[in-house]
C-alpha positions as a printed Julia matrix, in Angstrom:
485×3 Matrix{Float64}:
 37.42  73.96  -38.47
 36.09  71.42  -35.99
 39.48  71.24  -34.26
 39.62  75.03  -33.95
 36.18  75.16  -32.34
 37.09  72.41  -29.86
 40.39  74.12  -29.13
 38.61  77.42  -28.53
 36.12  75.83  -26.12
 38.9   74.05  -24.26
 41.04  77.15  -23.94
 41.78  78.25  -20.39
 40.12  81.65  -20.45
 36.98  80.53  -22.25
 36.22  77.62  -19.89
 36.68  79.65  -16.73
 34.93  82.78  -18.02
 31.9   80.87  -19.33
 31.46  79.08  -16.0
 31.56  82.44  -14.18
 29.13  84.0   -16.67
 26.74  81.05  -16.37
 26.88  81.43  -12.58
 26.07  85.13  -12.9
 23.17  84.29  -15.21
 21.93  81.87  -12.58
 22.03  84.68  -10.02
 20.41  87.39  -12.21
 16.77  86.38  -11.44
 17.57  86.63   -7.74
 19.29  89.98   -8.21
 16.27  91.23  -10.14
 13.94  90.05   -7.39
 16.01  91.67   -4.62
 16.34  94.97   -6.52
 12.6   95.15   -7.12
 11.51  94.04   -3.64
 14.5   95.22   -1.56
 13.87  92.41    0.9
 13.37  88.65    1.04
 10.51  89.12    3.52
  7.72  88.56    0.99
  9.43  85.86   -1.06
  6.65  83.33   -1.64
  8.84  80.2    -1.37
  6.81  78.38   -4.02
  9.65  76.99   -6.1
  9.93  79.66   -8.78
 13.12  80.8   -10.44
 12.57  84.36   -9.14
 11.19  85.74  -12.43
  7.87  87.26  -11.45
  7.1   88.5   -14.97
  7.7   85.1   -16.58
  5.45  82.04  -16.46
  6.63  78.88  -14.7
  7.34  76.9   -17.86
  9.58  79.62  -19.27
 11.33  80.0   -15.93
 11.97  76.26  -15.83
 13.42  76.27  -19.34
 15.77  79.11  -18.39
 16.81  77.18  -15.28
 17.51  73.99  -17.25
 19.5   75.81  -19.95
 21.74  77.62  -17.46
 22.18  74.48  -15.36
 23.14  72.55  -18.5
 25.82  75.1   -19.36
 27.13  75.0   -15.8
 27.24  71.2   -15.89
 29.08  71.01  -19.22
 31.73  73.52  -18.24
 32.02  71.98  -14.77
 33.15  68.74  -16.41
 35.46  70.65  -18.77
 37.13  72.34  -15.81
 37.56  69.0   -14.04
 39.05  67.49  -17.19
 41.48  70.37  -17.74
 42.22  71.05  -14.08
 46.01  70.83  -14.35
 46.1   73.38  -17.18
 43.62  75.74  -15.58
 45.01  75.81  -12.03
 48.77  75.92  -11.71
 48.56  76.39   -7.95
 46.12  75.42   -5.23
 45.63  79.08   -4.41
 44.26  79.73   -7.91
 41.84  76.83   -7.47
 40.58  78.0    -4.09
 40.18  81.61   -5.26
 38.16  80.48   -8.27
 35.88  78.3    -6.13
 35.45  81.23   -3.72
 34.43  83.56   -6.57
 31.74  81.17   -7.8
 30.59  80.53   -4.23
 30.19  84.26   -3.63
 28.0   84.54   -6.74
 25.7   81.82   -5.4
 25.42  83.65   -2.08
 23.23  86.1    -4.03
 20.88  83.35   -5.25
 17.75  83.24   -3.1
 16.66  79.8    -1.82
 14.19  79.18   -4.65
 14.14  75.37   -4.36
 13.71  75.05   -0.61
 12.33  77.15    2.23
 14.03  75.15    4.98
 16.44  77.97    5.85
 13.53  80.14    7.01
 12.48  77.35    9.36
 16.08  77.05   10.62
 16.22  80.76   11.35
 12.74  80.88   12.87
 13.65  78.1    15.29
 16.93  79.83   16.12
 15.09  83.09   16.79
 12.51  81.3    18.93
 15.28  80.25   21.29
 17.73  83.16   21.09
 15.26  86.03   21.38
 12.32  84.51   23.26
 13.95  81.84   25.43
 11.76  78.99   24.17
 12.94  75.38   23.91
 12.34  74.55   20.22
 12.21  70.81   20.93
  9.04  71.31   22.95
  7.54  74.55   21.61
  6.84  75.17   17.92
  7.04  78.59   16.3
  3.26  78.6    15.78
  2.59  77.49   19.36
  4.58  80.45   20.64
  3.16  83.05   18.26
 -0.45  81.99   18.73
 -0.32  81.94   22.53
 -1.11  85.07   24.49
 -0.13  88.33   22.8
  2.97  86.97   21.11
  1.63  87.64   17.61
  2.8   91.24   18.09
  6.38  90.05   17.59
  5.68  89.17   13.95
  5.61  92.83   12.93
  9.04  93.7    14.25
 10.77  90.3    13.98
 10.8   89.25   10.33
 12.97  86.21   11.12
 10.3   84.84   13.44
  7.59  85.85   10.95
  9.16  83.87    8.08
  9.54  80.86   10.34
  5.91  81.18   11.43
  4.74  81.16    7.79
  6.91  78.17    6.88
  5.36  74.73    6.33
  7.47  73.4     9.21
  6.37  76.18   11.56
  4.03  73.86   13.44
  6.74  71.23   14.02
  9.27  71.03   16.81
 12.94  70.78   15.83
 13.64  67.89   13.48
 17.45  68.01   13.72
 20.09  67.35   16.34
 21.07  69.91   19.01
 24.35  70.95   17.37
 22.41  72.27   14.41
 19.88  73.98   16.68
 22.76  75.72   18.46
 24.17  76.98   15.15
 20.73  78.32   14.19
 20.45  80.02   17.56
 23.76  81.83   17.07
 23.03  83.0    13.52
 19.46  84.09   14.3
 20.59  85.71   17.52
 22.94  88.16   15.8
 20.47  88.99   13.02
 18.57  91.59   15.11
 15.33  89.95   13.92
 15.98  91.05   10.34
 15.43  88.24    7.83
 17.7   89.81    5.19
 20.63  90.03    7.6
 19.92  86.53    8.9
 19.8   84.96    5.45
 22.96  86.76    4.33
 24.83  85.63    7.45
 23.73  82.03    6.92
 24.74  82.07    3.28
 28.15  83.54    4.03
 28.66  80.95    6.76
 27.73  78.14    4.37
 30.14  79.58    1.83
 32.96  79.47    4.39
 32.0   75.91    5.33
 32.08  74.95    1.64
 35.61  76.32    1.26
 36.69  74.55    4.46
 35.39  71.29    2.98
 37.43  71.88   -0.17
 40.54  72.39    1.93
 39.89  69.26    3.99
 39.38  67.19    0.86
 42.74  68.34   -0.47
 44.44  67.63    2.86
 43.01  64.11    2.77
 43.87  63.33   -0.85
 46.38  65.85   -2.2
 44.39  65.76   -5.48
 42.79  68.67   -7.3
 40.39  66.22   -8.92
 38.41  65.56   -5.75
 38.46  69.2    -4.64
 36.94  70.26   -7.96
 34.46  67.39   -8.17
 33.08  68.61   -4.87
 33.97  72.3    -4.83
 32.82  73.36   -8.31
 29.84  71.04   -8.51
 26.7   73.05   -9.42
 24.78  70.74   -7.1
 26.86  71.94   -4.15
 26.43  75.6    -5.07
 22.65  75.22   -5.37
 21.93  73.0    -2.36
 24.76  74.01   -0.07
 24.95  77.77   -0.63
 21.86  78.97   -2.53
 19.37  76.8    -0.64
 21.45  76.88    2.58
 21.01  73.25    3.64
 22.59  71.98    6.84
 23.95  68.77    5.29
 27.06  70.7     4.29
 27.93  70.98    8.02
 27.65  67.22    8.41
 30.1   66.88    5.51
 32.52  69.18    7.36
 32.33  67.18   10.58
 32.83  63.85    8.78
 35.76  65.17    6.75
 37.34  66.56    9.92
 36.84  63.22   11.68
 38.52  61.44    8.77
 41.35  63.97    8.73
 42.18  63.4    12.42
 41.83  59.65   11.99
 44.09  59.34    8.95
 46.48  62.27    9.12
 46.78  63.03   12.83
 46.19  59.47   14.11
 43.96  60.89   16.84
 40.96  58.66   17.41
 39.51  60.73   20.25
 39.21  63.97   18.25
 37.95  61.91   15.34
 35.19  60.44   17.5
 34.29  63.91   18.8
 33.7   65.26   15.29
 31.78  62.19   14.21
 29.57  62.64   17.29
 29.02  66.3    16.34
 28.02  65.17   12.84
 25.56  62.71   14.35
 24.2   65.48   16.57
 23.2   67.29   13.4
 21.92  64.32   11.37
 21.98  60.84   12.84
 23.06  58.9     9.72
 26.73  59.71   10.5
 26.73  57.03   13.19
 27.04  54.44   10.42
 30.74  55.33   10.07
 31.54  54.75   13.74
 32.46  51.0    13.85
 34.45  51.2    10.62
 36.58  54.06   11.93
 37.23  52.49   15.36
 38.09  49.06   14.01
 40.34  50.54   11.33
 42.25  52.59   13.9
 42.83  49.47   16.03
 43.39  47.19   13.03
 46.66  45.86   14.55
 44.86  44.56   17.62
 43.35  41.11   18.08
 39.56  40.62   17.57
 38.69  40.64   21.28
 40.77  43.78   21.83
 39.09  45.44   18.85
 35.7   44.63   20.37
 36.73  46.19   23.69
 37.92  49.33   21.88
 34.61  49.51   20.01
 32.79  49.43   23.33
 35.02  52.05   25.01
 35.04  54.51   22.12
 31.44  53.76   21.33
 30.57  54.89   24.85
 32.66  58.02   24.34
 30.67  58.69   21.18
 27.35  58.2    22.99
 28.53  60.42   25.85
 29.38  63.3    23.5
 26.07  63.06   21.64
 24.24  62.89   24.99
 25.99  66.04   26.22
 24.68  67.98   23.22
 21.13  66.84   24.01
 21.49  67.94   27.65
 21.24  71.5    26.36
 17.58  70.88   25.51
 16.25  67.61   26.92
 13.36  67.52   29.38
 11.95  64.13   28.45
 11.77  61.7    25.52
  9.7   64.22   23.56
 13.01  65.76   22.53
 13.02  63.17   19.71
  9.46  63.78   18.54
 10.47  66.17   15.78
 12.87  63.62   14.3
 10.12  61.0    14.32
  7.74  63.42   12.62
 10.19  63.97    9.8
 10.62  60.25    9.22
  6.87  59.79    8.85
  6.74  61.97    5.75
  6.9   60.6     2.19
  8.51  62.52   -0.66
 10.48  62.1    -3.87
 11.22  58.37   -3.99
  9.77  55.02   -5.02
  7.62  54.93   -1.86
  5.57  57.73   -3.42
  4.98  55.55   -6.49
  3.79  52.69   -4.25
  1.41  55.04   -2.44
  0.02  56.53   -5.62
 -0.42  53.48   -7.85
 -0.8   50.46   -5.56
 -3.92  50.4    -3.45
 -2.6   47.91   -0.91
 -3.02  48.81    2.77
  0.24  49.25    4.68
  2.31  48.3     1.62
  4.72  51.18    2.06
  5.36  50.53    5.75
  5.82  46.8     5.11
  8.32  47.37    2.3
 10.21  49.89    4.41
 10.26  47.49    7.36
 11.69  44.69    5.19
 14.45  46.98    3.92
 15.19  48.19    7.46
 15.49  44.68    8.9
 17.65  43.55    5.96
 19.86  46.61    6.35
 20.38  46.03   10.09
 21.25  42.35    9.58
 23.73  43.0     6.75
 25.29  45.95    8.58
 25.67  43.95   11.82
 27.35  40.98   10.14
 29.61  43.28    8.09
 30.86  44.9    11.31
 31.19  41.5    12.97
 33.26  40.2    10.05
 35.44  43.29   10.24
 36.31  42.47   13.84
 37.96  39.24   12.72
 39.5   40.51    9.51
 43.3   40.18    9.5
 44.18  42.92    7.03
 42.02  46.02    7.02
 42.46  48.59    4.25
 40.78  51.91    4.71
 39.79  52.28    1.07
 37.97  48.95    1.06
 36.08  49.75    4.25
 35.02  53.18    2.99
 33.67  51.53   -0.15
 31.53  49.27    2.01
 30.39  52.23    4.07
 29.43  54.13    0.93
 27.22  51.25   -0.17
 25.49  51.32    3.21
 24.96  55.07    2.87
 23.49  54.62   -0.62
 21.14  51.9     0.66
 20.19  54.02    3.66
 19.57  57.02    1.44
 17.48  55.44   -1.29
 15.84  52.46    0.44
 15.27  53.36    4.09
 14.46  57.07    4.05
 10.85  57.7     3.08
 11.37  61.45    3.28
 14.12  61.57    0.64
 15.32  65.0    -0.47
 17.9   65.86   -3.19
 20.23  67.56   -0.72
 20.64  64.29    1.17
 22.88  63.11   -1.67
 25.48  65.37   -0.08
 25.99  62.58    2.47
 27.82  60.54   -0.16
 30.53  63.13   -0.9
 32.79  62.79    2.19
 33.76  59.24    1.19
 33.98  59.76   -2.58
 37.8   59.86   -2.54
 38.07  56.14   -1.79
 35.49  54.88   -4.26
 36.01  53.02   -7.5
 35.53  55.05  -10.65
 31.97  53.86  -11.28
 30.83  54.76   -7.79
 32.59  58.11   -8.04
 30.73  58.79  -11.26
 27.47  57.69   -9.67
 27.83  60.12   -6.74
 28.61  63.11   -8.98
 26.05  62.27  -11.64
 23.16  61.49   -9.31
 23.73  64.81   -7.53
 23.52  66.73  -10.8
 20.57  64.69  -12.05
 18.64  65.61   -8.9
 18.9   69.28   -9.83
 17.5   68.67  -13.29
 14.74  66.49  -11.81
 13.81  69.41   -9.56
 12.48  71.17  -12.66
  9.27  69.22  -11.98
  8.71  71.38   -8.9
  9.6   74.58  -10.72
  6.79  73.86  -13.18
  4.12  72.55  -10.8
  5.12  73.83   -7.38
  5.67  71.69   -4.31
  3.37  68.75   -3.67
  3.86  65.13   -2.69
  2.42  63.82   -5.97
  5.2   65.59   -7.84
  7.52  63.11   -6.17
  6.47  60.53   -8.76
  7.7   62.43  -11.86
 10.74  63.53   -9.87
 11.6   59.89   -9.15
 10.94  58.96  -12.77
 13.35  61.62  -14.07
 15.95  60.59  -11.5
 15.81  56.98  -12.67
 15.81  58.02  -16.32
 18.8   60.28  -15.74
 20.73  57.52  -14.01
 19.99  55.13  -16.87
 21.19  57.66  -19.45
 24.38  58.42  -17.51
 25.21  54.75  -17.05
 25.1   54.3   -20.8
 27.14  57.37  -21.67
 30.83  57.36  -22.42
 33.06  57.65  -19.34
 33.52  61.36  -18.68
 36.32  60.89  -16.19
 39.03  59.8   -18.61
 41.72  61.43  -16.53
 40.87  59.65  -13.29
 43.24  56.84  -14.22
 46.07  59.33  -13.99
 44.95  60.42  -10.51
 45.62  57.44   -8.27
 44.06  57.61   -4.86
 46.48  57.36   -1.97
 46.36  54.04   -0.14
 45.74  54.32    3.6
C-alpha cells in the first residue's frame, strides 16, 4: 500500500498538476482581491495575503500551507526532471505557465515596485531628476498635488515609505523604470501588469541562459521552478532578477563566446543596477587572461577595469549633477533590517556596537578580498569553477555580514554562480532562499516593522540548522556532473 501511494505521488501527471494547482491556490487571494476592488490603487501594502475577510493569523497559516506544498513538489519535480520533461521545450513551457500564474499575484510581501514606478513616472511624465528630487518633494511643491488624482502611478509612489527618498539604485534600473512607467499612461494597474510581464520574460531568459551555460535541466529547474523566484522575482517584482540576467549574460559571453569586452559591458550594466556585481570583475578578467604572465594579467586588469568604470560612468552621466547622485544609495545602507545587526541593536545596549561590528567585518572583507585577487594574479593554473566558488563565498559574506539592510530578495544574488558550486553550497543557496519565504510569515502576522527583523532572523537561523541536519535532498546531483571550464 505504501509503495502504491509513493508511486502515485511520484507519477508524472500528479506531480506537475499538483504544482500548478498549488500555484493557482497561491494566486486565488490576489484574484479575489482584484475582482472585488477592480484595481490595485487602494491596496494597503501592509503585508497581508490579500484575504480581507480573514484575520492575519489565518492568512499566514494558509500562506505557509500552500508554500509548503509548492516546496515539496518543487523538489519532487527536480528529482524526477528527466521523466517529467523529455524535451527542453516542455520544461520551458511548464516554467512559463507557472510564471504566468504568479503574474496575477499582487506584491503582498513588498511595496518596492510602487516606488520603482513612482520614480519612473516622476522622470518620464514630469521631467524631474529622481536622484535629486523625491516624489514627495515634487508633489508637495506648488500645485503639483493635483497630479495625484489623475496619475495613480505617481500617487502610489507618493504614498510609499520610500516616497521621500531619492533613487537608491543605479541609473540602468532608473532607466528601466522610466520606460515602464512612461508607457503606463499614469495607470497603476497597467504599470504593474507591464512590470510583472517584463519580469516574467526576464525570468524565462535567465532559465535559457542557465541552460546555455550548463546544458543541465537540473540547474534550470532549481532556479526556474523555485517558489522563491516566483514570489520575489515575479509576484513582488524585485529588480534583483535583472542583475541576475546581466551577470548570466556576462558569464555566457565570457565562457561560450570568449568575448571579454561584451562580458565587461554586461557586468557593468549589472553594477549600474546594484553595485555588488563589481565583486566578480577581477575574477572574470584574470580568468580570461589566465594564459598570460602575472604582470600582463595586472595590465589587463587595469585596462579592462577602466573600461568597466567608463561604462558605469556613462550610465551615471544620464543623471549626475554632483556627488549627491549617490545620496540615495547611502541612505539605503544606513537602514537596519532582518539580520543579526537588529539583534545587536535590540538586546545589547552598547553605544556604536553595530557600526563597530560592521566596520570590523568590512575591513576584514576588503583585506581578504584584496589578497585573494592578488594571489590569483600569480596563480599558474586557474580553473573557472574554483574561482566561482571563491566568489560565491565573498557574495555570501557580503550578503550576510556587510549589508545592514538585508532583505530576502537579495539572496537572488547567489543564484548566477550556483552552477559551479559544490553540492553543499548548492543546497545552501536553494534552501536559504526557500527558508526566507517561510520566515517572512513573521511579517504576515505582525506587519512590517524593524523589530520583526529579530524573529525573522531567528527563524532563518533555525531553518538553516534544520536543513543542514536533514537528509540530502539532491540525491541525483551526483549523476549531473558540472562541465569543467
